[in-house]
C-alpha positions in Angstrom: 0.6 -8.3 7.4 -2.7 -8.1 5.1 -0.3 -8.8 2.3 -0.6 -10.4 -0.7 -2.7 -13.7 -1.2 -4.2 -13.0 2.7 -7.8 -12.5 2.9 -9.1 -9.9 4.7 -12.2 -7.5 5.9 -9.3 -4.6 6.1 -9.2 -1.3 3.9 -7.5 -2.4 0.9 -4.8 -0.2 0.1 -3.0 -2.2 -3.3 -6.0 -3.9 -4.8 -3.6 -4.7 -7.3 -1.3 -7.2 -4.6 -4.0 -7.3 -1.4 -1.9 -5.4 0.6 -4.7 -3.1 3.2 -3.6 0.1 5.1 -3.4 -1.6 7.9 -0.4 -3.7 6.5 0.7 -0.7 5.6 0.5 1.2 8.1 1.4 -1.5 10.3 4.6 -1.7 8.6 5.4 1.9 8.5 5.5 2.0 12.4 7.8 -1.3 11.8 10.8 0.8 9.9 9.2 -1.7 7.3 7.0 0.1 4.7 9.6 0.8 2.7 10.1 -3.3 1.3 5.9 -3.4 1.1 6.1 0.3 -0.4 9.2 -0.8 -2.6 7.4 -4.3 -3.8 5.1 -1.8 -5.1 7.2 0.2 -7.3 8.5 -2.5 -9.1 5.7 -4.7 -9.8 4.5 -1.0 -11.5 7.5 0.1 -13.1 7.1 -3.8 -14.4 4.1 -3.2 -15.7 2.8 -5.9 -13.2 0.3 -4.5 -12.0 -3.6 -4.5 -13.4 -5.3 -0.6 -11.7 -7.5 0.3 -13.5 -8.9 -3.1 -13.3 -9.0 -3.7 -10.4 -8.4 -0.8 -8.5 -12.0 0.7 -8.1 -10.5 4.7 -8.7 -8.8 3.1 -11.5 -5.7 4.9 -10.5 -2.4 3.9 -9.3 -2.7 3.1 -5.5 0.8 4.9 -4.5 -0.4 8.8 -4.3 -2.3 6.8 -1.4 0.9 5.3 -0.2 2.2 8.8 0.2 -0.8 10.3 1.8 -0.9 7.2 4.9 3.2 7.9 5.1 2.4 11.7 5.9 -0.4 11.5 8.3 2.1 8.7 9.8 5.4 10.6 9.9 2.0 14.0 10.7 1.4 11.8 14.0 4.9 11.1 15.3 6.3 14.5 15.2 5.7 16.6 17.7 
């Protein structure tokens, strides 16, 4: 997975902790999405993120995690 200190050319989801969109999608499909999202939630709650300086949108990425969850859920729902 493209996470944390691994540099990839993938589209970033979390700029603070270098988590790519593809890494989160892979984690969701493997049933481990809660681990990645939980890590970001923990870091955010403890003010270890730096969204306003690292994310081009200047906003927290957690809304983007939810959008991906909904998208994946809609793809797998018959």
